[in-house]
C-alpha positions as CSV (number, residue, x, y, z in Angstrom):
1,M,-9.7,-61.1,29.5
2,A,-10.8,-57.4,28.2
3,A,-14.0,-56.2,28.0
4,E,-14.2,-55.5,24.3
5,A,-16.0,-52.6,23.7
6,T,-18.7,-52.9,20.4
7,I,-19.6,-49.1,18.5
8,T,-23.0,-48.3,17.2
9,R,-23.4,-46.4,14.5
10,K,-24.7,-44.0,17.0
11,D,-21.5,-43.7,18.4
12,I,-20.5,-43.1,15.0
13,D,-23.1,-40.9,14.3
14,D,-22.2,-39.1,17.5
15,V,-18.6,-39.0,16.4
16,L,-19.4,-37.4,13.1
17,N,-21.8,-34.7,14.4
18,V,-19.4,-33.2,17.0
19,L,-16.3,-33.0,14.2
20,D,-18.9,-31.7,12.0
21,I,-19.6,-28.7,14.5
22,M,-15.7,-28.6,15.1
23,M,-15.6,-28.0,11.3
24,T,-17.6,-25.5,11.0
25,R,-16.4,-23.4,13.2
26,I,-13.2,-23.6,12.2
27,D,-14.3,-22.8,8.9
28,E,-16.2,-20.4,10.5
29,R,-13.2,-19.1,11.8
30,F,-11.2,-19.2,8.8
31,S,-13.8,-17.5,7.2
32,K,-13.3,-13.9,9.5
33,V,-9.9,-14.8,9.6
34,E,-10.0,-14.3,5.4
35,S,-12.2,-10.9,6.1
36,T,-10.0,-9.3,7.5
37,L,-7.4,-10.3,5.7
38,E,-9.3,-9.1,2.1
39,D,-9.9,-5.7,4.4
40,T,-6.2,-4.8,5.6
41,Q,-4.9,-6.3,1.7
42,K,-7.3,-3.2,-0.1
43,Q,-6.2,-0.5,3.3
44,I,-2.2,-1.6,1.9
45,Q,-3.6,-1.3,-1.8
46,N,-5.1,2.1,-1.5
47,I,-2.0,3.5,0.8
48,L,0.4,2.3,-1.5
49,N,-2.1,3.7,-4.1
50,Q,-1.7,6.8,-2.1
51,L,2.1,6.6,-1.7
52,D,2.0,6.9,-5.5
53,N,0.1,9.9,-6.2
54,I,2.0,12.0,-3.9
55,E,5.5,10.4,-5.4
56,K,3.9,11.9,-8.8
57,R,3.1,14.8,-7.5
58,L,6.8,15.2,-5.8
59,E,8.5,14.3,-9.0
60,I,6.4,17.0,-11.3
61,S,7.2,19.4,-8.1
62,E,11.1,18.3,-8.6
63,D,10.4,18.8,-12.3
64,E,9.2,22.2,-12.0
65,R,12.2,23.1,-9.6
66,L,13.7,22.3,-11.8
67,V,13.2,24.1,-15.4
68,M,12.5,27.5,-12.8
69,A,16.0,27.1,-11.5
70,H,17.2,26.9,-15.0
71,Q,14.7,29.9,-16.0
72,L,16.2,31.9,-13.7
73,T,19.7,31.0,-14.7
74,Q,19.6,31.8,-18.1
75,L,17.5,35.5,-17.1
76,H,20.2,35.9,-15.1
77,E,23.4,36.0,-17.2
78,W,20.6,37.7,-20.3
79,V,20.5,40.4,-17.5
80,E,24.3,40.2,-16.6
81,K,25.0,40.4,-20.5
82,A,22.5,43.3,-21.2
83,A,24.0,45.2,-17.7
84,A,27.5,44.9,-19.9
85,R,26.0,46.2,-23.0
86,I,24.5,49.0,-21.8
87,D,27.7,49.6,-19.6
88,V,25.6,49.4,-16.0
89,K,27.3,47.7,-13.1
90,F,25.8,44.4,-12.4
91,A,25.3,43.8,-8.8
92,H,24.6,40.8,-8.0
């Protein structure tokens, strides 16, 4: 017959201590990963905010260009009408 192994309270405590050390190390590693993830998320949010600002400035610039183009078109039409009215040849 096989010899029976007797498990003592000390054996259980030793195993629990090893498990406690392992869990502490795992917890520390996860805490580092979480911290790194938070930093990365902050950086990504910062980049997204900067991109939003750039996009907004580009939209404003595009709107300004459209307004200027419209104003130039109106000015061109006015100059053509004025030239015709005063009988001056207008060369484009």
